[in-house]
C-alpha positions, 0 to 999 in steps of 0.5 A: 118456227124460225124464231123458236129455233134461234131462241133455243140454246142462245136464250137458255141463259135467261130462261125463267127460273135460272137464278143468280143465287141458289137455295140453302142446302145444295151442298148436302145433296147427293148425286142421286138427289141431284139427278132426280131434282134437275128440272127446267133450270138445269143445263143452263150451259146449253145442255138442257137437263143433262145433269139429271140424265148423266147420273153423275153427282153434282159436285157440292162446290160447284152446285152450291154456288150459282154463277161459277164458271159463268153458269147457273148451277146445274142442280140449282133447284135441288136444294131450294125450299118447297115453296121456291121449287113450286114457284120455279115449276110454275114459272117453267110451266108458264114458259112452256105454255108461252112457247106452245102458244107462240108455235101454235100462233105462228102456225095459225098465222101461216094457215090463215095467210094460206087461206087468205091467198086461196081466197084471192083466187077466182075460180071458174069451170074448165070447159063449157062445151058439150064435148071434152077430149080425153086427158093425154095418156101417161107414158111408160113411167106413168107421167102425163104431159100438162097443157095449160091455157093462158088467157089475157082478158081485156076486161074493164069491169073495174075502175082500175082496168078502165084506167089502164085499158082505156075505151071507157065505152066498153066498161059494161061489155063482156071481156075478150080474150086478147092474149091466148097461149097454150103451155105444154109441159112434157110428160118427163118435164124435160121441155116446154112448148108454147103456142100462141093463137092470134086473137084475130084467128077465125075458128069454130067456137062450139056450143057453150052454156053459161054456168051463171045464167044458163044462156046457151051460145050456139056453135059458130064458125063466123067469129074470131077466137077472142070472142069465145070468152064472151060465151060464158067465160074462159071455159068456152075459150078452152072448148074452142082451143080443144076444137081447133087443136085437138089438144086436151086442156088440163087447166087454164089461168086468166089475168086482166090488165091490173093483174099484169101491172101488179105481177110485173111490179112484183118481179121487179120488171122484165127486160125487153128490146126494140130495134128502133124508137117506138111510139104506139099512140093506141097502147101508149108504149114509148121506148127508145132503141135498145133494151129496157126493163119494163114494169107496171103500166109500161109492161102492160103497154108492151103486151098490148102493142100491135101497131108499133111492131112488125107489120102492125098486126096481131102477129107481131104482138104475139112475138112481143108477148113471147119475148116478154114471157121468155124474159119473165121465166128467166127472171123467176128461174134465176131467183134474183128478184125473189131472195127478199121475203117481202118480195115473195109475199108481194109476188104471192099477193099479186099472183093470187089476186090477178088470177082466175083459174079452173076449179081443179087448179084453185089452190095455192098448193096446186099452183105451187106444184104446177110452178115447181113442174115448170121450174124443172124445165131448162130455159134452153128447152123452152120453145115459143111459137105462133100458130102458122097462119094464112089470110082468111078468105072471108076477111083477108085484111083483118082475120087469119085462119090456121095455115093448112099443113103447118098448123096441124103439124104444130098441133100434132107434135104437141099432141104427141108430146114431141118437143118443138125444138127438135132435140127430143131423144127417140121415144120408146127406142123407136126402130129397135127390135122387140125383145121377144117375137110377136105372138101368133095373130090368133092369140093377140088380144086387143080392145078397140075404142071409138074415139072419133067423137072429138071436140072437132067432129061428131062421132062416127057410129060403130067405128070401133066395131068396124075396125075390130071386125076387120082385124078378126078377118085378118086373123086377130080373132081376139080383137073386140070392141068396147063402146065406152066413150072416148075422144081424141084427135089422133089414133093411138095403139097403146101397150102396157109392157115391153113384152107386148111391143112386138104384138103391138107392131104386128097390129100396127102393120096390119092396119097401116098405122104409123110408128108414132101411133104406137106407144107404151103407156101405164094408162092401159092394161093390155093392147088398146086401140083408140080410133081417133078423129084422124081415121073416120073411114076405111079399115086401113089408116089413111096415108099422108096428111089428113084433110081436116074437112072443116070449112074454115076457108069457105065463104058463108052463103050470106056473105056476112062479115065475121068478128065483132067489129072494132070491139074485137080488134077488127077494123081498127085504123092505124095512125096512118089511116090504113086498116091494120090487122093485115096478116102479112106479106103480099102472098098472105101466107108464112113460111115460104122461101124466095122461090115460093116453095114451102120450106122442108121441115124436120118431122120432129121440129116446129115449122119455121112458119111458127116463128119459134123462139128459144127460151134462152135467147137473150138476143131477140129484139122486136122490129119496130113498125116504120109507121110508129117510130119517133 
């Protein structure tokens, strides 16, 4: 289409039918005849057809002789013999047909290339578990947050991946999800939060069914999270994340070794920094102190390095991945690498060939729309974090578990769509007086749903009816329960209109609900109370941090080890011969001050134990493990 526009006015001087000499009798034509006979040849001065449209006479001295004032005569075909006029008309029709074919051909080429890119994408089911959390509720403007799980697979199912990943003996085994990041884009697209979970985190992996062969994998709490990919594919990892965090996952995107290499090449490399010379024999990464633009295989080495950074555990690797991802986002947002159409094509090819996505995200248009959403987020409102962790009592030298308190706080902030940088404005005019007073209790209608049957815990039967009955006893006689299944981690009280805010606050006060549980949402018609997994007993909302009740810290009766041995990353030996994967310092926990007292955190900000990194921070530099320097 771009060529067609260029060829418009500039090419009309050579349009077929523009002649050097006109036919006889042109001087005898009247103004009326000139207007009628003006055809494709007319308007060679760039005003196509204007001679006929003007209704003015073509002057005999000008129209009789072609080429005067540098143009073909505006009525050049007017006095031509019938045969010549017919030939000119045929030529004009031929030209129009050629142009149409060119336009349609270009459109078809674009369509077929679009379909080609769609065909590059590999697709899989989003969630393979038996239970799935409800989608995040829409806010007052009808916007919903987006939660996308990014997975890095260590698959060695191709010769290229074997060459890049080594471990040829693993070529036949199912892949592990060695990189796992949840990207949360706020409902208003003003900020983005990223949570990494170290691959060596022991979690509950729910029951999953392989969609390809029907194999059923039983629920287990004895494995680390990267093994979830083996249980039927990325949909089982999604189920494990929903179980761990209580955050509903909207989409996933998975990439393998070769995909990382190709993507890094397509964007022209990504700047990273090390505070000392580093050489990790296992990943192959070798860099001198300072900043480097890594791409291709070196980018993959950076993302896979664990022994070379910090304490040699998977925690340091997540920090290196955050630095890389931040830098790549800044590269793409700046557009400096994407001004060349060829590079854009390379990026499109690399991205679509590299990705496996859920079926709802399985088109180039949907990926583009997603990227456009993310592009709107300013770099300084992007926060990268690592799940706060503690040493796993079952295997303290190799595995970690979510740190009590801090990990749940991080997950809760994301579930509530609160930015991890602490810069969010107060939502819904929190604390402001309602515009109208609350209605009498007996006239406040509310529907109560039982949402306790989450991915994390089984449903508490009759919970919605129990709370509705408690409200009726308090005078809210229009409280009713609805047995439609719901599933969400947090209890929420939603209202549809600002005029209902006071009524919602009255209900919240009666039940002891915190202010954060009350929200305006376009997803409801009236007052709607969903009892979440955080309120499984009693008729008054529990105060303080809710104990999760899981047994992540309980040693199994059999005393057996967790994980999958060396293939899952546990039990690897470093160059110095000592076991790596050690979570951290002597106290095996994060986020403490010198006096061992926990750091106090703002309620609306990620805990320091999550090691938050701002997306605009270009000063970050990876600390090199002293055992891996040269």
